N, C-alpha and C positions, 0 to 999 in steps of 0.2 A: 504494500500500500504506500502511496505517496504522501509526502508531508504537505501541510497547508500552513497558513499563517497562525492557526490555532493549534496548540500542542495536542489537544485531545480529539481533533477531527482529522480524519484521513481520507484521501482520495483513493477510491477503489479502481481497479483496472477497467471496470465497466463505465467509469465516468461519474458515478455517484459518490456522495460524501457520507462517511460513516461517523456519526457522533457517538461518543462513549461517555458513560458516567460510571465511575467506580467508587463504591462506598462500602461501609461495613455490612450493609444489608444485601449486597450483591452487585452484579454488573448489569448495566443496561446499555443497549445500543439501538440505534435506529438509522436507517439509510435515507438520504435526501438527494434530490437532484440539484439543489442549489446550496452553496456554502453558507450563505447568510441564513437560510432557513434552518440548517443544521445547528448553527451557532445560537440562533434564537431559541430553538427547542431545548438545547442544552442549558442555556441560562435560565429560561422559564422553569424547566423541570427541577434544576438545582434549587432555585428560589422556593418553589412549592415544597420540596422535600425538607429544606432547612427551616422553613417557617411553619411546618406542621399542617399544610393544606393538602398534602398528598403523601402516600406511602407506597412502598414496593410490595406488591402482592403477586405471587406467582410469576415473578420475572417481569412484571409490567407495573407502570406507574398508574395508580388509581387515586381518586379523591378519597378523603377520609370517610365521607358519607357512603360511597360505593363500597369501601372496605368493610364498614360496619354492616351493610346489607349482606355482603357475602359471608361475613363471620357468623351472623345470626341465622343464615339460611339453613334449612334442614339438610342434613347430610354433610355438612362441613366438618372436616376432620381436624378437630382441635389439637389432638395429641401430636400429629405430624407437624402442625404449624409451630407449636411450642418447641419441638425438637429442632426445627430449622432456625428459630430465633434465639435460642440459648447457645452461648459459646461453648 
């Protein structure tokens, strides 16, 4: 992958840009056709995660309200979630 002016956004061989977020809850990545869109997604997502407006659930970023709906849904495996979240 090629480098861009942003350290955490890479240009893929197919011409798209891959934005990555690495934190203690896991790794997230998303592909974009425009570099500015990739940078904007990364900045917005990091802001939401740091300010408590979003969480990582199942490898995806979801709002806190959506996460609560999924956690309280019937059939949600609480034990496996706790195992993934504890170090």
